[in-house]
N, C-alpha and C positions, 0 to 999 in steps of 0.2 A: 949784664950783657947775656944774651942767649944766642945759641947757634941754631940756624935754620937751614934746612935743605933748600937749595935754589935751583930752579929749572928755567932755562932760557930757551924760548921757542920762536920759530917763525910760523905764522898762522895764515891760512888761505894761500899757502905757498906750495909750489910744485918742486922746489929745490931749495937748499939752504941759501940764506942771504937775499931772499925775496919775500913777498908777503908782508905781513904786519908783525912787528916784534912784540914779544911779551916776556916779562919776568914773573915767575910764580914763586912766592915764598910759602913754604909749607909749615904746618903746625904753628900757626900764628895767633893762637888764642891769647897769649900773654902780651901782645903788642898793642899799644895805644894808637889812637887815630893820628896823633901828631907824628909818631914814628913812622906809621905807614905812609902818610903823605910825604914826609921828608925823604923816605927811601924812594918813593915814586919820582920825586924830583931829582934824586941822585941818579936814577937810571936814565931819566930824560926820554923814556919811551912814551908811546901814545897811552899805554896803560900798564900798570903793574898790579898783580893780584896777590891776595893773602888768603890762604885756606884756613878756615876756622871751623870749629865744631858747630853743627847746625842746632838751632833751637826751635825750628819749625817742624811740625809733624810731617813725616814723609820725605824729608830732605836728607841727603847723604852727607852734605857738607855745606858750609856757608862760604860764599865767594864774595870777598870784599874787593872792589874794583876801584883803583885810583888813577886819575890822570895827574899831570903835574900841577893841576889847579884845584882838584876836589875829588871827593868820592862820587862815583856814578851809580845810579840805581840799577843799571843793566848795561851790558855791552856785548857785542857779538864775538869778536875774536878772543877776548878774555874768557868767554864761556867755553869755547872750543879748546883753547890752549890749556886752561886750568884743568879741564876734564882729562886731557891727555896726560898732563903732569901727575894728576891723582892716580890714574890707571897705572902709570909706570911706577910710581911710589908703592902701590899696592901689589904690583906684580900681576896685573890683570891685562890680558890681551884684548878682550872684548867685554864691554860693559855698557850699561845704560844707567846713568846717575841722575838724580834730581838735585839740582843746585838751588840754594836759597840766596836770593838777592833782595834788595829793597823793592824791586818790581814784582816780587812773588816767587813762585817756584817754576823752574824750567827743566824739562827733560833734555839731557845731553847724551848723545850716543857716540861711542868710541870704538874704533877697530884699529889696534896696533899692528903694524906690518912686521914681517920677519926681520929680526935684527933689533927691533925696539927703537929705532931712530926716526921712523916715520909713522904717521897714523892718518886715518880719515876720521873726521868728527863732524857732528851736526847738532844744532840746538833747535828745539821746537819752541818758537817764540809765542808770546801772548797773541790773542786775537787782535786784529788791527783796529785801532781807533782812528777814524778818518776825521781830520780837523778841517779848518777853514782853507779855502783856496785863496791864493794871493795873486794879484795882477803881476805879470812878468815885467811890466814897466817898473815896479818897485823892487823886484828881485834881482834881475840880471845885471843892472849897473853895479851892484855890490860886489860882483865877481868880475867886473871889468868888461862885460859884454853888453851890446845894445839889445833892446827888446826885440829887434827883428830876428835875433837868433832863436827865439822861443819856438818850441814845438806847438803849433797852433791846435793840434788835436789833444794835447795833454797839458793842462794848466798846472802851474805850481800849486802844491798842496801840502799841508802839514799832516803827517801820518805817524802813528805811534804804535809799536808792538812791544813796548817795554822802555823805550827811549824815543823821544819825539824828534823828528827830522823834517825839515822843509825840503821836499823833493822839487827840483827845478829842471824839468825836461827841456832839452834843446833839440833843434832839428838836425844838426850836423855834428858828428863826432869830432870833426877837425877843429871845431871851435874850442874844444877842451884844452888844447895846447896853448891857446891864446888867452885863456882866462887869467886875470890878474886880481886876486881877491884883496879887498880892502877890509881887514879884520874889524876895524872900528865900525864901518858901515854894516858889516855882517852882524855884529853884536847888536847894533841899533835895530836891525831888521828882525832878528830872532827873539830878542828879549820880550817884546809884547806878545809874541806868538807862543812863548814857552817852549821853543824848539832849541836843540843843541847844535845843529849844523845846517848848512846848505849842502844838499846832495845834488850836485850838478850832473845830469845824466842824459846821454843820448840813447834812446831806446829803439829797438827794432822788434816790436811785439810779434810780428809774423814769424821771425826767425828765432825768437826766444833768446835774444842777445841784447846786451847793453854795455856801454862804456861810461865810466863814472869818475868823478873827483869829489872829494868831501872836504869842506872848509869849515873850521871852527876855531874859536879862541882857546879851546880847552887843551889843545896839544901844543907841544913846544914849538913845532914847525908851522902850526896853523893849518896843517893839512894832514889827512889820515890816509894811509896806504891801502887799507882794506876795512870796510865798515859793515860788519855783519848786522849791526842793529839798524842800519839803513837799507840793507838788502832785503830784509823781511818786509818793511814797509813798502819797498818798491814793488815786490811781487804781489803784495796785497792790492796795491794801487793799480797795477797793470791788470790784475784779475778783474777788478771792478770796472775799469774804464776801457780795457781793450780785449778782455777775454783771454788773456795770456796768464796761465797759472804756473809757468815754469820759465826761469830765466837764468842764463849764465852771464855773470858780470865780470868785466875786466876793469881793474882799478889799479892805481899806484904807478902807472907807467911813467907819468911825468915826474915822479919822485925818484925814479930809478929803483922802485920796489914793486915790480909787476906782481899782481895778485889776481887770483881767480876765485870767485864765489859762486856757489850754486844755491838758488833759492826756488822753492816750490811750495804750493799750497797743499796742506795735508789736513783734511777734516776741518777746513775753515781757518786753519792757522798756518803761518809761514814756517817752514823748516829751512834753515840756512846751514850749509856745510861747505867743507873744503879740506884741503890737505894741511897737515901739521908736521913740522920738521923740528926735531930737537937739535939745538945748536951747541949748548953748553950746559953743564951741570956742576954744582959746587956747593959751597956753604957760605952763608952770610951771617955776620955777627951784629945784632941789633939790640938796643937798650929795651928792657922790658918796661911795661907800664908801672908806675909807682903803686 
């Protein structure tokens, strides 16, 4: 067994017990993948991360990101929360790190506020890859909505900035509360597209605002409270289709975890940021790899 510092945070949060939860296990070089996945299942959070020594040139640390189902190539709130946990462990109040993930290298900026319990953080995501568009008739029934709810100006499309999501714009934000996801139908829809979630979103490009819900089989609850890896694709999509290069996204309301994400284009790449709150710190004892 080995002892590891553990940091528990709420990300894309304006106060504790909101936003998206994250557990960060430090100094995780000696842990095997089976142990990391098992501990992620133990936490039952959307993601749990493990900080390891980087083996890529230019990276400050390796960020291993696990859901209850599998390791992820990239994710948004784990990038922000892990960077804040690393900064606190290193005693740094302001830093810009480069994290290594299977999706590549991403720059993460951290500013820790006075007292060390809150921070602002942002991640510069990969340039957007715009994938296929999908007829709303195929997409919306999987989340319990009729195709008449679709935003006729913004078709559903797969977009990837490190993790692939199917963006599904709807015309009226009030329909978000009535969505009833069928996770089996969602999996059938997403698998041939190579996408990880349906990001159901009501956009107001003129105001630079959006309301969203994210559905996926990869989280314990089937829904995510704040999805930074989808916020990047969304702002890239809106920049291409509506000339909107900055958007503030509200998510997690229906889960009782209100979250706020800020996304903006920066030199052709999305930067996604928000608040981070430290909720708990301690030690976890885990078996080392044989």
